[in-house]
LORO-690802 format. One record per residue: residue number from 1; residue in one letter; y, z, x of N, C-alpha, C, CB in turn. Coordinates in pm, whole numbers, always signed. Atoms other than C-alpha are relative to their C-alpha. Last residue first. Glycine has a CB too. Example, Ala and Ser with C-alpha at 12.3 -4.5 7.8 and 13.67 -1.06 7.14 Angstrom:
+-----+---+--------+--------+--------+--------+--------+--------+--------+--------+--------+--------+--------+--------+
|   k | r |    nyy |    nzz |    nxx |   cayy |   cazz |   caxx |    cyy |    czz |    cxx |   cbyy |   cbzz |   cbxx |
+-----+---+--------+--------+--------+--------+--------+--------+--------+--------+--------+--------+--------+--------+
|   2 | S |   -119 |     -6 |    -82 |   -106 |   +714 |  +1367 |   +109 |    +73 |    -77 |    +46 |   -142 |    +41 |
|   1 | A |   -119 |     +0 |    +89 |   -450 |   +780 |  +1230 |   +120 |     +0 |    +90 |     +3 |   +125 |    -99 |
+-----+---+--------+--------+--------+--------+--------+--------+--------+--------+--------+--------+--------+--------+
***
This chain:
+-----+---+--------+--------+--------+--------+--------+--------+--------+--------+--------+--------+--------+--------+
|   k | r |    nyy |    nzz |    nxx |   cayy |   cazz |   caxx |    cyy |    czz |    cxx |   cbyy |   cbzz |   cbxx |
+-----+---+--------+--------+--------+--------+--------+--------+--------+--------+--------+--------+--------+--------+
| 175 | R |    -93 |   +112 |    -26 |  +2689 |  -1596 |  +1362 |    +26 |    -77 |   -128 |    -57 |    -94 |   +107 |
| 174 | L |    -19 |    +78 |   +122 |  +2518 |  -1256 |  +1345 |   +107 |   -104 |    +26 |    +39 |    +91 |   -120 |
| 173 | E |   -126 |    +74 |     +3 |  +2398 |  -1128 |  +1680 |     +4 |    -81 |   -128 |    +17 |    -91 |   +125 |
| 172 | F |     -2 |   +130 |    +64 |  +2128 |   -863 |  +1659 |   +139 |    -60 |     +9 |    -44 |    +12 |   -147 |
| 171 | T |   -133 |    +57 |    +20 |  +2055 |   -561 |  +1878 |    -13 |   -140 |    -57 |    +80 |     -2 |   +133 |
| 170 | R |    -12 |   +143 |    -28 |  +1730 |   -365 |  +1852 |   +141 |    -45 |    -34 |   -106 |    -82 |    -79 |
| 169 | S |   -130 |    +63 |    +22 |  +1659 |     +8 |  +1871 |     -9 |   -149 |    +33 |   +111 |    +68 |    +86 |
| 168 | A |    +18 |   +145 |     -1 |  +1360 |   +242 |  +1860 |   +134 |    -63 |    -36 |   -114 |    -46 |   -100 |
| 167 | A |   +143 |    +22 |    -22 |  +1336 |   +619 |  +1923 |    -33 |   -149 |     +7 |    -81 |    +67 |   -111 |
| 166 | V |    +35 |   +137 |    +36 |  +1707 |   +699 |  +1961 |   -146 |    -23 |    +39 |    +94 |   -104 |    +70 |
| 165 | K |    +15 |    +91 |   -114 |  +1731 |  +1079 |  +1977 |    -38 |   -138 |    -50 |   -107 |    +53 |    +99 |
| 164 | G |   -129 |    +29 |    -61 |  +1869 |  +1318 |  +1711 |     -5 |    -96 |   +118 |    +62 |   +125 |    +44 |
| 163 | D |    -53 |   -123 |    -61 |  +1527 |  +1464 |  +1624 |   +128 |    -28 |    +79 |   -106 |    +63 |    +93 |
| 162 | F |    +88 |   -111 |    +34 |  +1408 |  +1110 |  +1555 |    +47 |   +122 |    +78 |   -149 |    -33 |    +31 |
| 161 | R |    -26 |   -122 |    -76 |  +1637 |   +809 |  +1542 |    -96 |   +108 |    -48 |   +149 |    +46 |    -14 |
| 160 | I |    +72 |   -111 |    +58 |  +1540 |   +459 |  +1432 |    +28 |   +118 |    +92 |   -156 |    -29 |    -15 |
| 159 | Q |    +73 |   -103 |    -74 |  +1801 |   +206 |  +1524 |    -82 |    +88 |    -92 |    +97 |    +85 |    +80 |
| 158 | L |    +85 |    -75 |    +92 |  +1962 |   -120 |  +1412 |    -86 |    +97 |    +80 |    -90 |    -96 |    -86 |
| 157 | I |   +106 |    -75 |    -65 |  +2251 |   -255 |  +1621 |    -74 |    +81 |   -106 |    +57 |    +94 |   +113 |
| 156 | W |    +55 |   -103 |    +89 |  +2478 |   -530 |  +1485 |   -114 |    +68 |    +75 |    -50 |    -61 |   -137 |
| 155 | T |   +114 |    -75 |    -49 |  +2696 |   -752 |  +1705 |    -36 |   +111 |    -97 |    +30 |    +57 |   +139 |
| 154 | G |    -19 |    -94 |   -110 |  +2927 |  -1001 |  +1540 |   -129 |    +69 |    +37 |   +104 |   +104 |    -38 |
| 153 | P |    +55 |    +40 |   -130 |  +2963 |  -1208 |  +1225 |    +30 |   +107 |   +105 |    +59 |   -136 |    +44 |
| 152 | L |    -92 |    -14 |   -113 |  +3039 |  -1013 |   +907 |    -68 |    -45 |   +129 |    +50 |   +145 |    +13 |
| 151 | V |    +23 |   +124 |    -74 |  +2876 |  -1085 |   +571 |   +103 |     -9 |   +112 |     +8 |   -125 |    -95 |
| 150 | E |    +92 |    -22 |   -111 |  +2880 |   -724 |   +454 |    -17 |   -122 |    +90 |   -135 |    +41 |    -53 |
| 149 | F |    -71 |    -73 |   -106 |  +3192 |   -757 |   +233 |    -89 |    +31 |   +121 |    +57 |   +129 |    -56 |
| 148 | D |    -91 |    +87 |    -74 |  +3018 |  -1031 |    +29 |    +67 |    +74 |   +117 |   +107 |    -55 |    -93 |
| 147 | E |   -134 |     +8 |    +58 |  +2738 |   -793 |    -69 |    +90 |    -89 |    +86 |    +62 |   +141 |    -13 |
| 146 | S |     +5 |     +7 |   +146 |  +2365 |   -799 |    -12 |   +134 |    -25 |    -66 |    -57 |   +127 |    -54 |
| 145 | L |   -139 |    +35 |    +30 |  +2348 |   -875 |   +361 |    +11 |    -26 |   -150 |    +48 |   -125 |    +84 |
| 144 | M |    -15 |   +112 |    +92 |  +2015 |   -697 |   +393 |   +149 |    -23 |    -26 |    -76 |    +26 |   -133 |
| 143 | Y |   -132 |     -2 |    +62 |  +1961 |   -474 |   +696 |    +10 |   -126 |    -84 |   +116 |     +9 |   +107 |
| 142 | I |    -74 |   +126 |    +14 |  +1603 |   -410 |   +795 |   +138 |    +28 |    -58 |    -77 |   -101 |    -89 |
| 141 | I |   -142 |    -25 |    +23 |  +1396 |   -121 |   +931 |    +66 |   -138 |    -10 |    +66 |    +88 |   +115 |
| 140 | D |    -97 |   +108 |    -20 |  +1020 |   -134 |   +906 |   +140 |    +57 |    -12 |    -21 |   -114 |   -102 |
| 139 | E |   -126 |     -6 |    +72 |   +730 |   +113 |   +931 |    +87 |   -122 |    +31 |    +76 |   +129 |    +34 |
| 138 | E |    -56 |   +134 |    -14 |   +366 |   +143 |  +1031 |   +124 |     -6 |    -88 |   -104 |   -113 |    -39 |
| 137 | A |    -91 |    +39 |   +109 |   +270 |   +510 |  +1076 |    +55 |   -138 |    +33 |   +117 |   +105 |    -19 |
| 136 | V |    -87 |   +117 |    -17 |    -34 |   +597 |  +1290 |    +86 |    -19 |   -126 |    -84 |   -128 |    +28 |
| 135 | G |    -85 |    -10 |   -118 |   -228 |   +922 |  +1348 |    +95 |   -116 |    +22 |    -84 |    +13 |   +117 |
| 134 | S |    +82 |     -1 |   -121 |   -512 |   +847 |  +1104 |    +86 |     -6 |   +127 |    -99 |   -117 |     -1 |
| 133 | E |   +139 |     +9 |    +41 |   -260 |   +764 |   +830 |    -82 |    -14 |   +128 |    -25 |   -120 |    -99 |
| 132 | F |   +107 |    +18 |    -96 |    +99 |   +870 |   +888 |   -136 |     -7 |    -69 |     +0 |   +114 |   +102 |
| 131 | Y |   +127 |    -24 |    +70 |   +394 |   +823 |   +653 |   -116 |    -36 |    +93 |     -7 |    -83 |   -131 |
| 130 | L |   +104 |    +80 |    -62 |   +738 |   +857 |   +819 |   -131 |    +38 |    -69 |     -7 |    +23 |   +157 |
| 129 | D |   +126 |    -65 |    -29 |  +1013 |   +989 |   +596 |    -91 |   -100 |    +69 |    -66 |    +57 |   -129 |
| 128 | I |   +121 |    +67 |    +47 |  +1367 |   +857 |   +607 |   -120 |    +89 |    +31 |    -17 |   -141 |    +66 |
| 127 | S |   +126 |    -65 |    -35 |  +1715 |  +1008 |   +635 |   -116 |    -80 |    -56 |     -5 |   +144 |    -52 |
| 126 | A |    +73 |    -60 |   +112 |  +2009 |   +770 |   +605 |   -129 |    +61 |    +52 |    -31 |   -106 |   -111 |
| 125 | T |   +119 |    -78 |    -34 |  +2279 |   +653 |   +846 |    -64 |    +55 |   -127 |    +36 |   +116 |    +97 |
| 124 | T |    +65 |    -48 |   +121 |  +2556 |   +392 |   +834 |   -129 |    +70 |    +40 |    -28 |   -116 |   -101 |
| 123 | T |   +138 |    -46 |    -13 |  +2802 |   +300 |  +1103 |    -50 |    +46 |   -135 |    -11 |   +114 |   +105 |
| 122 | T |    +53 |    +72 |   -117 |  +3129 |   +105 |  +1124 |   -143 |    +44 |    +31 |    +90 |    +24 |   +122 |
| 121 | H |   +124 |    -49 |    -58 |  +3262 |   +198 |   +776 |    -37 |    -85 |   +122 |   -114 |     -2 |   -104 |
| 120 | I |    +55 |    +94 |    -97 |  +3620 |   +153 |   +651 |   -121 |    +66 |    +66 |   +108 |    -41 |   +107 |
| 119 | R |    -10 |    -34 |   -142 |  +3687 |   +362 |   +341 |    -57 |   -112 |    +87 |    -73 |   +132 |    +29 |
| 118 | G |   -132 |    +34 |    -52 |  +3754 |   +229 |    -10 |    +19 |    +30 |   +148 |   +104 |    +73 |    -78 |
| 117 | D |    -82 |   -121 |     +3 |  +3451 |   +410 |   -160 |   +141 |    -23 |    +55 |    -67 |   +110 |    +80 |
| 116 | V |    -42 |    -19 |   +139 |  +3291 |    +73 |   -239 |    +84 |   +126 |    -16 |   -122 |     +6 |    -91 |
| 115 | G |   +103 |    -30 |    +98 |  +3281 |    +11 |   +135 |    +58 |    +17 |   -139 |    -75 |   +125 |    +40 |
| 114 | Q |    -52 |    -92 |   +101 |  +3533 |   -162 |   +361 |   -105 |    +18 |   -108 |   +133 |    -52 |    -61 |
| 113 | M |     +2 |    +54 |   +136 |  +3360 |   -313 |   +662 |    +51 |   +106 |    -97 |   -143 |    -46 |    -40 |
| 112 | P |    -70 |    -76 |   +106 |  +3404 |   -265 |  +1038 |     -6 |    -72 |   -135 |   +146 |    +23 |    +39 |
| 111 | P |   -145 |    +24 |     +1 |  +3141 |   -451 |  +1243 |    +65 |    +79 |   -114 |    +31 |   -152 |    -14 |
| 110 | H |    -37 |   +134 |    +47 |  +2799 |   -281 |  +1247 |   +150 |    -20 |    +11 |    -46 |    -21 |   -145 |
| 109 | V |   -137 |    +17 |    -51 |  +2615 |    +15 |  +1398 |    +36 |   -143 |    -32 |    +11 |    +31 |   +158 |
| 108 | V |    -51 |   +135 |    -27 |  +2309 |    +95 |  +1188 |   +142 |    +10 |    +51 |     -6 |    -89 |   -128 |
| 107 | H |   -141 |     +2 |    -40 |  +2105 |   +417 |  +1178 |    +38 |   -144 |    +34 |    +26 |    +97 |   +121 |
| 106 | M |    -35 |   +140 |    -25 |  +1774 |   +487 |  +1004 |   +150 |     +0 |    +28 |    -38 |    -94 |   -122 |
| 105 | E |   -117 |    +62 |    +62 |  +1684 |   +852 |  +1040 |     +4 |   -149 |    +33 |   +131 |    +69 |    +46 |
| 104 | A |    -42 |   +131 |    -50 |  +1366 |  +1047 |  +1114 |   +122 |    -49 |    -77 |   -116 |   -103 |    -12 |
| 103 | G |    -69 |    -13 |   -128 |  +1315 |  +1421 |  +1069 |    +47 |   -131 |    +59 |    -87 |    +68 |    +97 |
| 102 | T |   -145 |    +15 |     +8 |  +1056 |  +1426 |   +790 |    +59 |     +8 |   +141 |    +63 |   +109 |    -92 |
| 101 | M |    -71 |    -79 |   -101 |   +681 |  +1364 |   +816 |   +149 |    -28 |    -14 |    -50 |    -33 |   +144 |
| 100 | P |   -143 |    +21 |    -22 |   +446 |  +1240 |   +544 |    +57 |    +93 |   +107 |    +76 |    +20 |   -130 |
|  99 | G |    -89 |    -29 |   +111 |    +66 |  +1235 |   +574 |   +147 |    -20 |    +36 |    -21 |   +141 |    -47 |
|  98 | D |    +27 |    +80 |   +119 |   -150 |  +1256 |   +885 |    +95 |    +43 |   -110 |   -148 |    +14 |    -46 |
|  97 | R |    -31 |    -55 |   +132 |    -78 |  +1383 |  +1235 |    -42 |    -97 |   -109 |   +150 |    +33 |    -12 |
|  96 | K |   +118 |    -72 |    +51 |   -150 |  +1342 |  +1605 |    +33 |    +68 |   -131 |    -49 |   +105 |   +103 |
|  95 | G |     -7 |   -144 |    -17 |   +117 |  +1082 |  +1679 |   -122 |    +66 |    -61 |   +127 |    +56 |    -63 |
|  94 | E |   +130 |    -60 |    -29 |   +175 |   +708 |  +1699 |    +20 |   +148 |    +24 |    -67 |    -68 |   +122 |
|  93 | V |    -17 |   -134 |    -54 |   +473 |   +538 |  +1534 |   -139 |    +59 |    +16 |    +92 |    +91 |    -92 |
|  92 | R |   +113 |    -89 |    +19 |   +465 |   +162 |  +1480 |    +33 |   +133 |    +65 |   -131 |    -60 |    +58 |
|  91 | Y |    +36 |    -88 |   -110 |   +763 |    -65 |  +1437 |   -117 |    +88 |    -40 |   +120 |    +85 |    +43 |
|  90 | R |   +114 |    -83 |    +37 |   +878 |   -361 |  +1231 |    -31 |    +87 |   +121 |   -125 |    -87 |    -45 |
|  89 | F |   +124 |     -3 |    -77 |  +1222 |   -500 |  +1301 |   -105 |    +89 |    -65 |    +28 |    +49 |   +140 |
|  88 | G |    +40 |   -131 |    -47 |  +1553 |   -605 |  +1150 |   -127 |     -6 |    +81 |    -18 |    +94 |   -114 |
|  87 | F |    +47 |     +3 |   -138 |  +1717 |   -887 |   +961 |    -36 |   +142 |    +44 |   +108 |    -60 |    +94 |
|  86 | A |    +44 |   -134 |    -42 |  +1793 |   -974 |   +600 |    -55 |    -11 |   +141 |   -107 |    +59 |   -100 |
|  85 | N |    +86 |    -10 |   -118 |  +1988 |  -1276 |   +475 |    -31 |   +145 |    +32 |    +67 |    -69 |   +120 |
|  84 | G |   +140 |     +8 |    +35 |  +2117 |  -1268 |   +116 |    -94 |     +8 |   +119 |    -25 |   -125 |    -73 |
|  83 | K |    +40 |    -93 |   +105 |  +2480 |  -1342 |   +200 |   -145 |    -26 |    -39 |    +93 |    -12 |   -123 |
|  82 | K |     +1 |    +61 |   +133 |  +2501 |  -1547 |   +519 |    -50 |   +101 |   -101 |    -89 |   -128 |     -3 |
|  81 | A |    -78 |    -95 |    +80 |  +2579 |  -1443 |   +877 |    +21 |    -63 |   -138 |   +139 |    +35 |    +68 |
|  80 | P |   -116 |    +56 |    +70 |  +2302 |  -1655 |  +1031 |    +69 |   +107 |    -86 |    -42 |   -121 |    -87 |
|  79 | I |    +12 |     +5 |   +146 |  +2081 |  -1436 |  +1252 |   +123 |    -67 |    -60 |    -20 |   +141 |    -58 |
|  78 | Q |   -115 |    +80 |    +40 |  +2014 |  -1457 |  +1628 |    -13 |    -28 |   -150 |     +9 |   -133 |    +82 |
|  77 | N |   -113 |    -88 |    +32 |  +1773 |  -1170 |  +1708 |   +129 |    -75 |    -30 |    +23 |    +95 |   +113 |
|  76 | G |   -118 |     +9 |    -86 |  +1440 |  -1349 |  +1706 |   +112 |    +89 |    -46 |    +48 |   -142 |     +7 |
|  75 | A |     -9 |   -100 |   -107 |  +1140 |  -1428 |  +1483 |   +128 |    -22 |    +81 |   -125 |     -8 |    +93 |
|  74 | R |    -23 |    +61 |   -131 |  +1190 |  -1628 |  +1162 |    +13 |   +112 |   +103 |   +127 |    -91 |     -1 |
|  73 | V |    -41 |   +137 |    +22 |  +1097 |  -1566 |   +797 |    +11 |    -73 |   +134 |   +134 |     -6 |    -76 |
|  72 | L |    -76 |    +60 |   -110 |   +899 |  -1244 |   +844 |    +29 |   -146 |    -32 |    -76 |    +12 |   +134 |
|  71 | R |    +71 |   +109 |    -67 |   +787 |  -1106 |   +506 |    +90 |    -58 |   +107 |    -45 |   -110 |   -101 |
|  70 | I |    -84 |   +108 |    -50 |   +890 |   -773 |   +352 |    -88 |   -104 |    +68 |   +108 |    +54 |    +98 |
|  69 | K |    +23 |    +47 |   -136 |   +716 |   -514 |   +136 |   +101 |   -107 |    +39 |   -142 |    -55 |    +14 |
|  68 | E |   +140 |     -9 |    -42 |   +707 |   -314 |   -188 |    -19 |    -37 |   +146 |    -86 |    -90 |    -85 |
|  67 | H |    +78 |   +123 |    +21 |  +1077 |   -253 |   -238 |   -142 |    +22 |    +47 |    +64 |   -121 |    +74 |
|  66 | E |   +137 |     -3 |    -48 |  +1304 |    +51 |   -270 |    -70 |   -129 |    -39 |    -75 |   +122 |    -57 |
|  65 | S |   +103 |    +53 |    +90 |  +1681 |    +16 |   -302 |   -136 |    +12 |    +65 |    +29 |   -146 |    -37 |
|  64 | M |   +101 |    +75 |    -72 |  +1979 |   +199 |   -156 |   -103 |    -47 |   -101 |    -66 |    +86 |   +113 |
|  63 | K |   +136 |     +5 |    +54 |  +2301 |   +330 |   -301 |    -91 |    -71 |    +97 |     -2 |    -70 |   -137 |
|  62 | G |    +30 |   -121 |    +74 |  +2663 |   +429 |   -227 |   -139 |     +2 |    -60 |   +100 |    +18 |   -107 |
|  61 | A |    +29 |    +34 |   +140 |  +2749 |    +72 |   -133 |    -24 |   +124 |    -85 |   -120 |    -91 |     -7 |
|  60 | A |   -121 |    +60 |    +56 |  +2920 |   +171 |   +197 |    -19 |    -33 |   -148 |    +38 |   -127 |    +78 |
|  59 | T |     -6 |   +145 |    -17 |  +2629 |   +401 |   +271 |   +128 |    -53 |    -62 |   -125 |    -68 |    -64 |
|  58 | N |    -45 |    +33 |   -135 |  +2613 |   +776 |   +329 |     +0 |   -149 |    +29 |    -86 |    +70 |   +100 |
|  57 | P |   -143 |    -20 |    -23 |  +2604 |   +857 |    -47 |    +50 |    -38 |   +139 |    +32 |   +142 |    -24 |
|  56 | Q |     -3 |    -31 |   -143 |  +2262 |   +701 |   -114 |   +146 |    +14 |    +42 |    -73 |   -111 |    +84 |
|  55 | P |   -129 |    -40 |    -59 |  +2177 |   +679 |   -486 |    -14 |    +35 |   +148 |    +57 |   +121 |    -76 |
|  54 | V |     -2 |   -145 |    -18 |  +1845 |   +496 |   -554 |   +135 |    +38 |    +60 |   -120 |    +48 |    +92 |
|  53 | D |   -117 |    -59 |    -65 |  +1809 |   +138 |   -681 |     -7 |   +153 |     -2 |   +129 |    -46 |    -70 |
|  52 | V |    -42 |   -119 |    +74 |  +1459 |     +6 |   -759 |   +116 |    +63 |    +76 |   -117 |   +102 |    -18 |
|  51 | V |   -108 |    -76 |    -61 |  +1370 |   -350 |   -652 |    +35 |   +117 |    -92 |   +125 |    -90 |    +26 |
|  50 | D |   -105 |    -53 |    +87 |  +1041 |   -520 |   -735 |   +100 |    +82 |    +79 |    -60 |    +84 |   -111 |
|  49 | G |    +29 |   -108 |    +93 |   +837 |   -714 |   -483 |   +122 |    +42 |    -80 |    -54 |   +117 |    +74 |
|  48 | V |   +100 |    +40 |    +98 |   +888 |   -922 |   -169 |    -24 |   +120 |    -91 |   -134 |    -48 |    +71 |
|  47 | T |    +66 |   -108 |    +72 |  +1191 |   -900 |    +59 |    -97 |    -59 |   -102 |   +103 |    +92 |    -70 |
|  46 | E |    -31 |     +6 |   +142 |  +1279 |  -1172 |   +307 |    -78 |   +112 |    -68 |    -35 |   -139 |    -61 |
|  45 | Y |   +102 |    -30 |   +100 |  +1297 |  -1122 |   +680 |    +48 |    -37 |   -140 |    -39 |   +148 |     +6 |
|  44 | Q |    -60 |    +15 |   +132 |  +1486 |  -1238 |   +992 |   -112 |    +12 |   -103 |    +77 |   -138 |    -15 |
|  43 | G |    -44 |   +128 |    +54 |  +1356 |  -1116 |  +1325 |    +71 |     +8 |   -133 |   -115 |    -88 |    -15 |
|  42 | V |   -146 |     +3 |    +17 |  +1182 |   -857 |  +1539 |    +38 |   -133 |    -62 |    +74 |    +21 |   +136 |
|  41 | E |    -48 |   +130 |    +48 |   +813 |   -756 |  +1547 |   +150 |    +10 |    -24 |    -75 |    -43 |   -130 |
|  40 | T |   +108 |    +99 |     +5 |   +599 |   -476 |  +1699 |    +46 |   -139 |    -45 |   -107 |    +48 |    -93 |
|  39 | V |    -48 |   +111 |    +83 |   +855 |   -218 |  +1815 |   -105 |   -111 |     +6 |   +141 |    -52 |    +48 |
|  38 | V |    +21 |   +132 |    -58 |   +661 |    +84 |  +1951 |    +53 |   -105 |    -97 |   -151 |    -25 |    +33 |
|  37 | F |    -52 |   +108 |    +84 |   +749 |   +451 |  +1888 |    -15 |   -133 |    +75 |   +150 |    +25 |    -38 |
|  36 | T |    -29 |   +119 |    -78 |   +549 |   +737 |  +2043 |    +35 |   -113 |    -95 |   -121 |    -39 |    +91 |
|  35 | L |    +16 |   +132 |    +60 |   +559 |  +1080 |  +1876 |    +35 |   -112 |    +97 |    +86 |    -12 |   -125 |
|  34 | E |   +143 |    +33 |     +8 |   +497 |  +1431 |  +2013 |    -26 |   -141 |    -50 |    -69 |    +99 |    -89 |
|  33 | G |    +85 |   -113 |    +37 |   +857 |  +1484 |  +2125 |   -145 |    -41 |     +4 |    +36 |    +52 |   -140 |
|  32 | V |    -94 |   -104 |    +40 |  +1026 |  +1144 |  +2141 |    -85 |   +116 |    -52 |   +104 |    -52 |   -111 |
|  31 | T |    +58 |   -125 |    +48 |   +825 |   +884 |  +2329 |   +111 |   +101 |    -27 |   -101 |    +56 |   +101 |
|  30 | T |    -92 |   -112 |    -18 |   +956 |   +529 |  +2356 |    -66 |   +124 |    -59 |   +138 |    -28 |    -69 |
|  29 | R |    +47 |   -122 |    +67 |   +721 |   +235 |  +2410 |   +100 |   +109 |    +31 |   -146 |    +39 |    +45 |
|  28 | E |    -71 |   -122 |    -39 |   +845 |   -115 |  +2494 |    -47 |   +117 |    -84 |   +153 |    -19 |    -15 |
|  27 | A |   -103 |    -48 |    +92 |   +584 |   -381 |  +2425 |    +61 |   +130 |    +52 |    -58 |    +20 |   -141 |
|  26 | G |   -121 |    -35 |    -73 |   +399 |   -515 |  +2732 |   +112 |    +52 |    -89 |    +48 |   -118 |    +76 |
|  25 | R |    +29 |    -38 |   -138 |   +137 |   -690 |  +2519 |   +131 |    +28 |    +72 |    -80 |   -111 |    +72 |
|  24 | P |     +7 |   +110 |    -95 |   +260 |   -701 |  +2160 |    -26 |    +52 |   +140 |   +130 |    -83 |     -4 |
|  23 | A |   -128 |    +28 |    -64 |   +178 |   -391 |  +1959 |    -17 |   -119 |    +93 |    +52 |   +124 |    +78 |
|  22 | A |     -3 |    -21 |   -145 |   -134 |   -403 |  +1745 |   +136 |    -37 |    +55 |   -110 |    -83 |    +69 |
|  21 | V |    -22 |   +128 |    -65 |    -73 |   -377 |  +1371 |     +8 |    +27 |   +150 |   +130 |    -72 |    -53 |
|  20 | A |    -45 |     -2 |   -139 |   -210 |    -81 |  +1174 |     +8 |   -141 |    +56 |    -94 |    +86 |    +86 |
|  19 | S |   +109 |    -24 |    -93 |   -236 |   -132 |   +798 |    +51 |    -13 |   +143 |   -116 |    -98 |    -25 |
|  18 | S |    +99 |   +107 |     +5 |    +85 |   -105 |   +602 |   -113 |    +35 |    +95 |    +63 |   -137 |    +37 |
|  17 | I |   +129 |    -30 |    -60 |   +346 |   +156 |   +512 |    -88 |   -124 |    -10 |    -67 |   +123 |    -68 |
|  16 | F |   +118 |    +19 |    +83 |   +711 |    +71 |   +447 |   -126 |    +30 |    +79 |     -6 |   -142 |    -54 |
|  15 | T |   +120 |    -60 |    -54 |  +1062 |   +145 |   +565 |   -116 |    -38 |    -90 |    +13 |   +155 |    +11 |
|  14 | A |   +131 |     -5 |    +63 |  +1375 |    -59 |   +520 |    -99 |    +89 |    +70 |    -54 |   -134 |     -9 |
|  13 | L |   +102 |    -25 |   -101 |  +1746 |    -94 |   +568 |   -133 |    +21 |    -67 |    +36 |   +122 |    +85 |
|  12 | A |   +117 |    +63 |    +60 |  +2023 |   -241 |   +355 |   -112 |     +7 |   +102 |    +29 |   -148 |    -42 |
|  11 | F |   +121 |    -57 |    -58 |  +2297 |     +3 |   +452 |   -123 |    -57 |    -68 |     +0 |   +152 |    -12 |
|  10 | S |     -8 |    -21 |   -145 |  +2647 |   -136 |   +413 |   -126 |    +57 |    +60 |   +113 |    +90 |    +31 |
|   9 | A |   -135 |     +2 |    -56 |  +2573 |   -301 |    +80 |     -5 |    +35 |   +146 |    +92 |    +97 |    -75 |
|   8 | L |    -96 |   +103 |    +35 |  +2219 |   -224 |    -37 |   +134 |    +24 |    +67 |    +17 |     -8 |   -149 |
|   7 | L |   -126 |    -61 |    +38 |  +1962 |     -8 |   +141 |   +100 |   -112 |    -24 |    +51 |   +100 |   +108 |
|   6 | R |   -110 |    +88 |    -38 |  +1618 |   -157 |   +144 |   +127 |    +65 |    -51 |    -19 |   -145 |    -58 |
|   5 | V |   -128 |    -48 |    +48 |  +1329 |    +90 |   +146 |   +106 |    -95 |    +51 |    +27 |   +146 |    +47 |
|   4 | F |   -111 |    +63 |    -69 |   +981 |    -49 |   +172 |   +129 |    +53 |    -60 |     -7 |   -155 |     -9 |
|   3 | K |   -122 |    -61 |    +52 |   +657 |   +122 |    +86 |   +114 |    -54 |    +83 |     -7 |   +158 |     +4 |
|   2 | H |   -122 |    +11 |    -78 |   +344 |    -83 |   +125 |   +111 |    +78 |    -68 |    +41 |   -147 |    +17 |
|   1 | M |   -118 |     +0 |    +85 |     +0 |     +0 |     +0 |   +123 |     +0 |    +89 |     +1 |   +122 |    -96 |
+-----+---+--------+--------+--------+--------+--------+--------+--------+--------+--------+--------+--------+--------+
***
């Protein structure tokens, strides 16, 4: 079963559970505490499944959405700055545990944008849970350009943080 969280407006990010995927040979591994984070795929994605909006006060849109899963459209970090495009990465977390775990955050650094609250936002953060099965959690983080005010060319950084430390990070160029 997949769980995917897409945050609308300034925070269209994602998490979901799937079967274990092997990390690419030579993949970067980051250890934070008892957990090891490995990025397994980077690129442009499309969402698949129903959308359910959930309030999220730390986003420019003030909400996020849950989806079933995502599908890779194109690998890489060069993304067209076009409404509807989604970009990010899949990652695996390894640790000696099963079930849900709190303490992780999705964090995005993006060009300045005016949110629905009227303020200018350059970062967005939301708490997430990691879901382990047999010591492995398969997760995603994506940003969906859902609103006109999000379609901003420039450098975007998507991160997973755990216990206040960057556990996985990728930089994207929107053109």
